[in-house]
C-alpha positions as CSV (number, residue, x, y, z in Angstrom):
1,M,49.2,207.1,-115.3
2,F,52.4,208.9,-114.5
3,S,52.5,213.0,-115.2
4,P,54.5,213.8,-118.3
5,K,57.7,215.4,-116.2
6,F,57.7,212.4,-115.2
7,V,57.6,210.0,-118.3
8,A,60.1,213.3,-119.2
9,L,62.8,212.4,-116.7
10,V,62.2,208.4,-116.8
11,Q,63.0,208.7,-120.9
12,A,66.2,210.4,-120.2
13,L,67.2,208.3,-117.5
14,R,66.6,205.1,-120.3
15,G,68.9,206.6,-121.8
16,L,71.8,205.7,-119.6
17,P,73.7,202.5,-120.7
18,S,71.7,199.0,-119.6
19,V,69.1,201.1,-117.9
20,G,65.5,199.9,-119.4
21,Q,62.8,200.5,-118.3
22,K,61.7,199.1,-115.5
23,T,65.3,199.7,-113.5
24,A,64.3,203.9,-115.0
25,Q,61.1,204.0,-113.2
26,R,62.3,202.9,-110.2
27,M,65.8,204.9,-109.7
28,A,62.6,207.9,-110.5
29,L,61.2,206.7,-108.2
30,Q,63.1,206.6,-105.4
31,L,64.6,209.7,-106.2
32,L,61.7,212.0,-106.1
33,E,60.1,209.4,-103.3
34,H,63.6,209.2,-100.9
35,D,65.8,211.1,-102.1
36,R,65.3,214.2,-103.2
37,E,68.3,216.2,-102.6
38,G,70.1,213.3,-103.2
39,A,68.3,214.2,-106.8
40,A,68.9,217.7,-106.8
41,Q,72.7,217.2,-106.3
42,L,72.9,214.9,-109.2
43,A,71.4,217.4,-110.9
44,R,73.6,220.2,-110.2
45,A,76.5,217.9,-111.0
46,I,75.6,217.4,-114.4
47,V,75.0,220.7,-114.9
48,A,78.2,221.4,-113.7
49,A,79.8,218.7,-115.7
50,L,78.0,219.6,-119.0
51,E,79.0,223.2,-118.6
52,G,82.5,222.9,-117.1
53,I,84.1,219.9,-119.1
54,G,85.2,219.7,-122.5
55,R,88.2,217.5,-124.4
56,C,91.2,217.4,-123.9
57,E,92.9,219.5,-127.2
58,S,95.8,216.6,-128.1
59,C,94.5,213.4,-126.9
60,R,90.4,214.2,-126.9
61,I,89.9,213.0,-123.5
62,F,87.1,214.6,-121.3
63,S,89.1,217.1,-119.3
64,E,88.2,221.0,-117.0
65,T,91.1,222.0,-119.1
66,P,92.2,222.3,-122.6
67,V,95.2,220.3,-121.8
68,C,94.7,216.6,-119.5
69,P,96.9,216.1,-116.6
70,V,98.1,212.7,-118.5
71,C,99.8,214.7,-122.4
72,A,100.7,217.9,-119.6
73,D,102.9,215.6,-117.4
74,N,106.5,215.8,-118.4
75,H,107.3,212.7,-116.7
76,R,104.9,210.6,-119.3
77,D,107.2,209.5,-122.9
78,A,106.0,211.2,-125.6
79,T,107.4,209.1,-128.3
80,Q,104.6,206.4,-127.3
81,L,101.1,206.7,-128.8
82,C,98.2,204.4,-127.1
83,I,94.9,204.8,-129.8
84,V,92.2,203.4,-127.6
85,E,88.2,203.8,-128.8
86,S,87.2,205.1,-126.2
87,P,87.5,207.2,-122.6
88,T,86.8,204.0,-120.6
89,D,89.3,202.0,-122.9
90,W,91.8,204.8,-121.8
91,L,91.1,204.3,-117.8
92,A,91.0,200.4,-118.4
93,I,95.1,201.3,-119.4
94,E,96.0,203.9,-117.2
95,Q,94.3,201.9,-114.2
96,S,96.6,199.1,-115.4
97,G,100.0,201.4,-114.4
98,A,101.4,199.2,-116.8
99,Y,101.7,202.4,-119.3
100,Q,103.8,205.8,-119.7
101,G,103.0,206.8,-122.6
102,L,99.7,209.6,-124.5
103,Y,97.1,208.2,-125.7
104,F,94.9,209.8,-128.6
105,I,91.4,208.4,-127.7
106,L,88.9,207.5,-131.3
107,S,84.8,207.9,-130.9
108,G,84.7,204.2,-131.5
109,H,85.8,202.6,-134.4
110,L,85.1,202.7,-138.3
111,S,81.8,201.2,-139.2
112,P,80.3,201.6,-142.8
113,L,77.2,199.7,-142.7
114,D,76.3,202.3,-139.4
115,G,77.9,205.5,-141.6
116,I,80.3,205.7,-139.3
117,G,83.6,207.0,-141.2
118,P,87.6,208.1,-140.5
119,E,85.9,212.2,-139.3
120,D,83.4,210.6,-137.4
121,I,85.9,209.2,-135.0
122,G,88.4,211.4,-135.1
123,I,91.3,209.7,-137.4
124,P,92.0,213.4,-139.1
125,E,92.4,214.8,-136.6
126,L,95.0,211.8,-135.3
127,M,96.4,212.1,-138.4
128,N,97.1,215.9,-137.7
129,R,98.3,214.5,-134.3
130,L,100.8,212.4,-135.6
131,A,102.2,214.8,-138.5
132,N,102.7,217.5,-135.6
133,S,104.9,215.2,-132.3
134,P,107.6,213.4,-131.2
135,V,105.6,210.0,-132.0
136,E,108.3,207.2,-132.5
137,E,105.6,204.0,-131.5
138,I,101.4,203.3,-132.4
139,I,100.2,201.3,-130.0
140,M,96.9,199.9,-131.7
141,A,94.8,199.4,-128.5
142,T,91.5,198.9,-130.6
143,S,89.0,196.1,-129.6
144,A,89.8,192.8,-130.5
145,T,85.8,193.1,-132.8
146,I,85.7,192.6,-136.9
147,E,85.0,197.3,-136.3
148,G,88.3,197.7,-134.4
149,E,90.3,195.2,-136.2
150,A,89.0,197.4,-139.5
151,T,89.8,200.7,-137.4
152,A,93.3,199.2,-136.8
153,G,94.4,198.2,-139.8
154,Y,92.6,201.6,-141.4
155,I,95.2,203.8,-138.9
156,M,98.0,201.3,-139.8
157,D,97.5,201.7,-143.7
158,R,97.9,205.9,-143.2
159,V,101.0,206.2,-140.6
160,D,104.6,205.4,-142.5
161,P,106.0,202.2,-141.2
162,A,109.5,204.3,-142.2
163,R,109.1,206.5,-139.5
164,Y,106.7,204.6,-137.1
165,K,107.0,201.6,-135.5
166,V,102.9,200.1,-134.9
167,T,102.2,197.6,-132.5
168,R,99.2,196.0,-131.1
169,L,98.3,194.8,-128.1
170,A,98.7,191.2,-127.0
171,Q,94.8,189.3,-126.9
172,G,94.4,185.7,-126.1
173,V,94.4,183.5,-123.0
174,P,93.5,185.6,-120.4
175,M,95.4,185.6,-117.0
176,G,94.2,182.2,-115.0
177,G,92.4,180.6,-117.6
178,E,92.1,177.4,-118.2
179,L,93.1,176.4,-122.3
180,E,89.7,174.6,-122.5
181,Y,87.7,176.5,-121.9
182,L,88.0,179.1,-124.2
183,D,86.7,179.6,-127.5
184,A,88.6,178.9,-130.5
185,Q,89.1,183.1,-131.7
186,T,90.7,183.3,-128.4
187,L,92.8,180.2,-128.7
188,S,93.3,181.4,-132.4
189,L,94.6,184.9,-131.4
190,A,96.7,183.5,-128.3
191,L,98.6,181.0,-131.0
192,K,99.3,184.0,-133.2
193,S,100.5,186.6,-130.4
194,R,103.1,184.0,-128.7
195,R,106.3,185.4,-128.1
196,S,109.3,184.1,-126.8
197,V,110.5,182.9,-123.2
């Protein structure tokens, strides 16, 4: 029905998160039928990003320079290291404006059933970073899933508790949330993470 090049474009668009077959077809048709210049600009931007963006040698976030602007900022607190699972987690924390330390971005979380081990997510690089830095506090900001908890536990088992203060993001009741609508696990986490006021 469609040409092989159109089918290849649709398949490439399907590789994006949350893009199914029909959405990919609509996107491809829009780019070809109504916005060819926009499609060309998109293609150029993708090629430029692939050629010009690598990973920061220190935190592993995407960067155009060997060391990203956050890691190069002398005003950041180098004694705090926040460990996150992905660049989107990094972005969420950074956009909050509440944290002024440094980061380490893992490549996901441990998942032995899927064959994802410590080397696959960058834990050896993390250990090397810790060995050669002034970090005093490690902030575990992995997700509140079984895999995220397992990843945090794995890392905590490998750091010296006498050298590092290890903390975990508080979890539980969201701002504006009503208790009657919370699930039991969220409420349990909120109770376990309570603090003095």
